[in-house]
N, C-alpha and C positions, 0 to 999 in steps of 0.2 A: 292642449285639450283632448279628451278622446271623444272620437265618433260615436254618439248616442244612437246612430242609428243603426251601428252593430247589434248583433245577439249579445246575451248577459255573457255569454263564455266567451265571446271574443273579446269585449269588453275587460273580463278579469284577467284574461292571458295578457294583454297589452299592459294592464295596471301592474301586473305580477313581474312584467318585465321591468317598468317604470320604477319599482320599489328597489331594483336590486341596484345598490348605490356603485357597485363597481363598473358598472356597462358605461357610463360616460368616457372612463379613464379607458378602459379598454377600446373604446373607438377614437379615443384620442392617441395612444401607442399607434392604433392599426395606420392614422393616418401620418404621422409622424416616421413611423419605421417606412412603409412604402412609398411614400410620398403622394398619396393620393388624396384628392379633396373632399372625398363624400365615404362616410363608412355608415353602415346601419345594421340595425338587428330588427327582422323583417318575420311577420308570423303569414304564414302560408298554409292556406287550406284548400280543400278543392275549386273554390271559388272563389278565394279571397287573397290579394297579396295586401299587406297593412304593414305600414311602418310605426315600430313601435320604439323606437328611441332613434336619433339619428346623430351625425358631426355635419353639418352642410358648410363646407369651405367655397362651394363653387356655387351659390346661388340655384340650386339642383331644385330645391323648392318643397322636399318634401318634410313634415313635421309628425310626430308623435299624432298615431290618428289618420292621418293622409292612405290613399288607396291608389294602386295602378292598376290596371285590367291585367289580368292574371294573365292570361294568353299572351300579353306583349312582353311577360318578363321571361328571364332566362332561370329563375328561379323555379318558374314551371315545370322546367325540363329537369332541374336537380332533385325536386318533388319525386318524378316520377323514375330518376336513374339513380339517385342516390349517390351522385358521385357530386365533388367540387368542380367547380369550372373554374380556369385561369386561362386569363388572356393578356400578354403584354400588350399585343399591340394587334386589333384586329384587323387592319387593313392586311397585315402579314399572316394571318391566321386562317390556315386552310379550311377551318370547319365552320368560323365565324363570320369570315370576310362579306358572305353575302348575306350574313343573316339579319332579319328585318330589324331586329330590338336597338342594336349599337346605333344603327342610323336613324332610328325613331328617338332615342334618348341621349343621343351625341356623345356618346364616350368612344373610347379607344381603348382603355384597359379595363381590366373590370376581374375581380374574384371572389367568390362564394363558395361556403361552407355548410354543409346541412347541420342543423342542429335538431338533437334527437335528447327524446325524454327519456328517464331512468326504463319505462316501462317499453321503449324501442317505440315509440310513436314519433313520426315526423312532425315538430314544432315548426320549423319555418328557416329562415338562413341570417348566417353572420355573413354580411357582403360589403364590396368597396368599388368605389368606379372614380374614372377621374376623363376628362376629355382628352388628356394628352399620355401617351404610351408611359409606361411603368415598367420594371424589372422587378418582378414579381413569382414569375415561373422558378423558384429557387426550393431547397430543401428547409431554409431557415423560416419562409414566410410560411410556407405549408403547415411547418409544425406550431409556428404560432396561430395562425388561423384554426387548426385543429384544437391546439390546446383551450383555444378562448371558447371556442362552440361547445365544449364541453364544461368548460368551468360555466357557460351562464346555463348549461344544461342542470349541472347540480346546483346553482343559486336557485332555478328556478322551483325545482322539488322541495329546497328548505324553504321558500318563500310561501307556498304552499301549502306546507306543511305548517308552517305558523300563522298560516290566516286561519285554516282548518282548527288550530288548535284554539285559537281564541274564539272561533266561533263556539266551540264546544264548552269552551271557560266560561261564555257569557250565557249559555244555555244552563249550564250548571249553576252559575251563581243564580240565575233568574229561577231557577225549582228551588235552589237553598232557600231563597227569600221568601219564596211560597210557603216552603215546609215550616219556615218558623214563623213566617205570620199564623198558618195555622196552629202551630202549637202555641203560641201568644194568645190566639181567640178560642180556642179550647180551653188551656187553662183558666182562663178569666171567666168562660161562661161556668165550668165547674166548680167554682168557688160557692155561688149562691145554691145550690143542691146539696153541698157536703156542710156548709155551714147551717143548711134547715135539718141535714141529718142529725147533725150535734145538736141542734137545739130540741129537736125532738127527743133525744136521747135523753137530754137533761132533764125534760118534763118526765118523762118514763120513771127515772129516778127518783124523782122526788113523790112519785105515787107509792101509794102500798101496796106492791105488787109481790107476788111469789118470787122467791129467791131465785128459781129458774129464769123466770123475766127478767129480775136484777141484773143476774150474769149476763144476758143477752142483750141486757140494753147498756153494760158497760162495753161489751164487748163491741157496741157499735160505735159509740162516743170514743175509744180508744181507737178504733180504726179509722175512724173519722180524722183523728189526729194526722194519723199515718198520711191517708190522702191528703189532705192540708199541705205537709210536709213536701209530700210528691209535686201538687201543683204548685206551690210556691217556688221548686227548683226550676219546675219547666218554665215557668215565667219569667224567672233570673237568667236561664239558660238563653231563652229567645231575646229577651231584649238586650242579652249583652251581645248577642251574634246580628241583632239589627241594628245596632250601635249605639243604643243609649249606655250599657253598660251598666257595671253596678253604682247605684247614686246613692250617696248617706245624707245623712241628716242629724249630723253632730248635734249633741248638746254632753253638759256636765253634770250628771246627777247620781250620784254614786248608789241612792237608796233605791232610784228607780230601776239603775242595772243590776242592783241585790235580787229585786222583786223578779225581773225577769229572768234571770240565771233559776231562780229557786221555782217557778213557774213551769219554766221547761223540764227541771229535775223532776217535779211534781207530775208532768204529762208521761214523762217516759216511765217512772214507775207505775204511770197506770196502766201502759200497754207491756211493760215487761213485769214477769215475776219470778224470775231466775235467777236476778241478781240483785246484790245490796249496795244502792249506790250512792257515795257516801260522797257528801259537798262540803267543799272547805272553802270560805272565802274572806279574804284578809286587806282590805284596802287602803295602806295606809296612804295613799295621794289620790285625786280628784283625778276621776279618769273621763276624757271629753273625745266620745264616740258616737255611733249611731246605736243605740241601745238593741232596736230590732232587729237590727243587722248581726250585732253581737250575739243575739237571743238565738237568731237562725244557724248561725256557724256553730255555736255549742250545743246545739239540738242536733246537727247534724254530725258531729263529732261525738257527742254520745250516744247517739243511735247506732253509729257505727260500732263503738263498744258493745251496745246492745246485742248486735246483729252477730259479733264475731268473736265476743270473750267469752271464756271458759264458763260454762253452765255453773251456778251455785258460788262463782268465785267473785270475789266483791268489783267492784268499779270505783276510782277514788278519782275525785275531783278536786284540783286546787286552782284557786283562783286567786292571782296577787295582783298588787300595784304597790311596785317599791321601787328606788332606783331609777327611777324616769323609766320605768317601764308596764306596759300591763300584760299580763300572762293568764292563760287557760291549760293548763294539764290535764288530760283525760288518760287515764292509766287503766289497764283492764290486764288479767292473764288470758295467755289461749296459746295458740300455734303462732310459731311466727312467721311473719310476714316473708315470702321469698324475696333474694335482691330482687328480681326481674320484675317482678312485680310491683317492687316500691318505687320503680321510674315512674310507673302509669297511672299512681295511684291518683291522682289529681289532675287527671286528663279528662273529658267530657265523656258519658257513655263506657267510661273502665269500669267493670265487674270483676271479681274474682272468680265468680261463676260457682262460689261455694254453696251447699246446700239452704244452709238460712240466710241467702242473697236472694233468692230467688224473686224477690218482688221489688226489687230495687232497681232502677234507672240507670245507675252508674253517674247521677250529677252531683251527690249531697258533697263528696268531697270537693269536687272541681269549681260548683258554687262556694263552699268555705273558703278555698283558696282565694277566689276572686274578691271574695268580701275582705279578705286579711290584706290582699294588696291596695284595694280602696283604700284602706287604715295605714297606710304604708309600713304593712306587717309582713306577718310570712308564716307558715305553716311549716313544722318540721315533724319528723317522725324517726321513732329509734324502734327496734323490734327485737328481742331475743327469744328464747324458748321459753323464757319466765314470764316477760312481760312487753306489752307494746305501749309505749308513748305515744300520744299525739300534740302537739305544744303549740299554741298560737301565742305567738308574740308582737306587742306593735308600741311603739316610741310614745310616752306620755309627751 
């Protein structure tokens, strides 16, 4: 358990070391290779010496979070002179035979290598001790400790990077959830004023008004339909990203389906005066679907054709239910869709940046594809210099 009396930064440093799964193996290899019975990774600061992880086979008594008085450790000296210390046998070592630390902690052999972070700062030490002498002042042992010290430093940086990324990811996720919640609330609250606007336009159209006023009321009504479509797409997008997804209310009612498709066509004709829209419906089989959702999908596909289709050229819609398949094909003349843009058509917020698409949010085709998926169907696109076809198909 990490000492909760430590500062948050020190607790995090120790926690990061404990997250490195290779360290217990490293300490075990050190003990097996050198014959020493205690090894540890220590965090050493200007004021503290703290055990991060240890392997204790001699009851030295240090566990994760335990401290030693900094001034009583040789690691404190290593922090100052930056060089490793290696002692085969204290009593025969001219430098450390009278040093107080070996006598205080009862060891005869000692080795400690500094651990530096990638930015060059001193982190602590990789050390080992034993109450008996050991043959450790050799090149193989030095290379082993140097390699392991570098490896620990590398893993520390990796752990911190992952932790930072996780924190940023949580923050971004939280911001995303707030943004989508805001979109959902905004879309919901906009429905009432848009509905009121359309109702007022209907009332004006029923009155005996001058031709100019009638045209303005018609424009208000057609614009309200456009706004409603944008709001519906925003709400569906927000719901999908908040986990609700596209939920369906399937029924089998071909007459209601035809009525819905005709109504959508009528609404688009009200808005658009530059295309002749021809709707052909041939339902030889019953279609089980969410009629409102299919109407929304069709509205998006037809609206897309109206926006991008060549002016004064017809838009042909073929609706078929045959051979256990239901399909809606929307065909229009116009410029060929570039191959690069074809790959992104059904991604959210993707727009073609064309002059006739400045009012779009780039959600219509995305929502349509999600409605298609919810019906176990697909939307396919083909485009040439002569004709562009969007085809929704689903199994019956």
